[in-house]
N, C-alpha and C positions, 0 to 999 in steps of 0.2 A: 760945186763940181757938177756938171751934168753927165749923166749916164746913157750912151747912148746902144741900142740893145741889137746883137749879134746878127750879122747877116742871115738869111736863113737859107740853107741850100735845099735841093730838090731831095724827095726821095722821104722814108719814113725815119723817125728817131730809133726804131728800131733795127734796119737797115745800116745805117751811121752805127749804131752801137757795136752790131757785128762783125761791121767790117774794121772796127778802131780794135774791139776786141782778137780777131782775127792777126790783126799788125802785133797787137802786144804779143803774143803770144810767139809769131815767128820771131825768133831771137836774132836774126840778119836784118830784121824790116826797120826802117826809120820810121817813126811815128812823126808826120807832120800834116800841115793842111791838104785836105784835097786839091787836086789840081782841079780846076773849074772845066777844062778838055777833057780828061779821063774818066769817063763815066763806068764804072765797074760794071761789068756782065753782069745776065741773071744767076751764069753759074758761078760765081765768086761768091755774089752775096747769100747765093742758098749753103756751098762748100761752109762758109764763114759763119753761118748761121744755124748749121748741122755740128759746126766744130764750139761752138760756145752751148748750145745744147747737151753736147755729150761732156765735156768739163765740167760744168754745175753737178748734172745730174752726176757722174761720176765721184766728185765731191763730196755731194750726199749721200750715196750710196757706203760711201765708204769711211762717213763718219759714223764716230760712235759717242751716245752720250757725254760728253764732259763738261760741261753747266757753262761758266763763262767763255771758257776756250774756245768754243767754236767760236765764240765773234771773234774771238783774237785773229783765229785762222782764217776765217772770211776775209778780214781785212788785209789780212798780208796775202792771202791767196788771188782776191779778186779787185783790192784798192775798194771795195763796197761799204758802205755801211750794214750791220745786220737787216736792217727794216729795206733796202734796197735790194740786195740778196732775197729775201723772201716775197718780194715783190717776180723782181726777175723768175724766182721758182716756179711761182704761182702760177702764171703768166707762160711759161713753157709746159707745164703736165697738160694742156691742152689739145696739144700741138702733136701730129703723126711723128714726126721726126724723134719726139720723147717718147713714144711708146714702143716705136721700132729700137730704138737704144735699149731699155732697160723696161718692161712692162712691167715687170711686178713691183719694180719701185716706184713709177709711177702709178700703179693700182695703187701700192701702201700708202703714198704722198695723198693718194685723191680720196679715201677711205676717211685717214687722219683729218684733212680737210672738210670733209661732211659732217665729221663727228661733232667739230666746234660750233 
């Protein structure tokens, strides 16, 4: 049974993830294959990326330590594994958007990361 690789689209994986995330958050939007002719504008990519950053930081800031319950909440909220969630969270801590959204939380998470 041969498995063929998916076609590679233009743009980065982060841009595609930000667009998919924004579409999933919008209750009226239908998620479907991207139209090759309709390229997303830079403003759409930036707003989708900022929405993703805000949602992740708000989740992390509101969370209190409850052990394994956080893993279930991550799966329910984002549909990601906890490993993927922490990879994304770690990557966004270095962005200016994250610092603008919640500087105290970002500094605290950076301190925790450096302590490990």
